[in-house]
C-alpha positions in Angstrom: -19.2 -21.1 -7.0 -15.8 -20.5 -5.6 -14.1 -24.2 -5.7 -10.2 -23.0 -3.8 -9.3 -20.0 -1.9 -7.7 -18.5 -4.2 -10.8 -18.9 -6.9 -13.0 -17.5 -3.7 -10.9 -14.1 -3.3 -10.5 -13.4 -7.0 -14.1 -13.8 -8.0 -15.1 -11.7 -4.6 -12.0 -9.5 -6.2 -14.4 -7.9 -9.2 -18.0 -8.5 -6.8 -17.1 -5.4 -4.9 -18.4 -2.9 -6.4 -16.2 -1.5 -8.4 -14.6 -4.1 -8.4 -11.5 -4.9 -6.1 -7.9 -5.0 -8.4 -5.0 -7.7 -7.7 -3.1 -4.4 -7.2 -5.4 -2.4 -5.3 -5.9 -5.5 -2.8 -2.1 -6.0 -2.5 -1.9 -2.3 -1.8 -4.5 -2.7 1.1 -2.6 -5.7 2.1 0.7 -4.0 2.9 2.2 -7.4 0.0 3.0 -7.6 -3.5 1.1 -7.8 -6.4 2.3 -10.8 -7.6 2.0 -12.3 -3.7 -1.5 -11.9 -4.3 -2.0 -13.4 -7.9 0.5 -16.5 -5.9 -2.8 -16.7 -4.1 -5.5 -16.4 -7.1 -3.1 -19.1 -8.4 -3.1 -21.7 -4.9 0.5 -21.3 -5.0 0.4 -20.0 -1.2 -1.9 -18.7 1.2 -1.7 -15.5 3.3 -0.8 -15.0 6.5 -4.4 -15.6 9.2 -4.2 -12.0 9.9 -4.3 -11.6 6.3 -6.8 -14.2 5.6 -8.8 -11.9 8.1 -7.9 -8.7 6.1 -8.8 -10.2 3.4 -11.9 -11.7 4.5 -13.1 -8.2 5.7 -12.4 -6.4 2.4 -14.0 -9.2 0.1 -17.3 -10.7 2.0 -20.4 -9.3 0.5 -23.8 -11.0 0.6 -22.6 -13.2 -2.3 -19.4 -14.9 -0.4 -20.4 -14.1 3.2 -17.2 -14.5 5.4 -17.4 -17.8 6.2 -16.7 -19.1 3.2 -13.0 -17.5 2.9 -12.6 -19.0 6.5 -13.6 -22.3 5.2 -11.3 -22.3 2.1 -9.3 -20.9 3.4 -8.5 -24.3 5.7 -9.6 -26.7 2.9 -6.9 -25.7 1.1 -4.6 -26.0 4.2 -2.5 -28.6 4.1 -2.0 -28.4 7.9 -4.9 -29.8 9.8 -4.9 -27.9 13.2 -6.6 -25.5 10.6 -10.7 -25.1 11.2 -12.7 -22.3 9.9 -12.4 -20.3 12.9 -16.3 -20.1 13.8 -16.0 -23.5 13.8 -12.9 -23.7 15.7 -14.8 -21.7 18.5 -17.2 -23.7 18.6 -15.7 -27.1 18.6 -13.7 -26.1 21.0 -15.5 -25.1 23.7 -18.1 -27.1 23.0 -18.0 -31.1 24.0 -21.5 -32.1 22.4 -21.2 -30.7 18.8 -17.7 -32.7 18.7 -19.6 -35.3 19.6 -21.6 -34.4 16.6 -19.1 -34.8 14.5 -17.8 -38.1 15.7 -21.0 -40.0 15.2 -21.1 -37.9 11.4 -18.0 -39.8 11.2 -18.4 -42.9 13.5 -21.4 -43.2 10.6 -19.7 -42.8 7.2 -22.6 -40.0 6.3 -21.8 -39.0 2.9 -22.5 -35.3 1.8 -25.8 -35.7 0.1 -26.7 -37.5 3.7 -25.7 -34.6 5.8 -26.7 -31.3 3.3 -29.7 -33.1 3.9 -30.0 -34.2 7.9 -28.8 -30.0 8.1 -31.3 -28.8 6.1 -34.0 -31.3 8.4 -32.7 -29.3 11.8 -33.2 -25.4 9.8 -30.0 -26.2 7.5 -30.5 -24.1 4.4 -30.0 -25.3 0.8 -26.1 -25.5 1.1 -25.7 -26.5 4.4 -24.4 -23.4 6.2 
């Protein structure tokens, strides 16, 4: 499993059929191959526009789109950056904001959150 956005890009690239090289991905994004290498080595993050393009090019059953959003947000030091799908829902739904605040206030552990997610119908990964 990918531990960072860079790991995910490298793994998803190689999982394509046929695999996509860093150079091919760079060409599709109109960036340099060293830029892709920097992303995969977690030295840089692409722009939000290129993150979206990468997701569209590489998302698949093994590496669904939400993984790209989640790991890009997790690797970004800017606290305002949140996975796109969650950001939209959080802005619209006050009940979702309240749920997140309760989880934080109760200081639930990751295992407790996973168990709660499974109890309300989430899959085994809590997604």
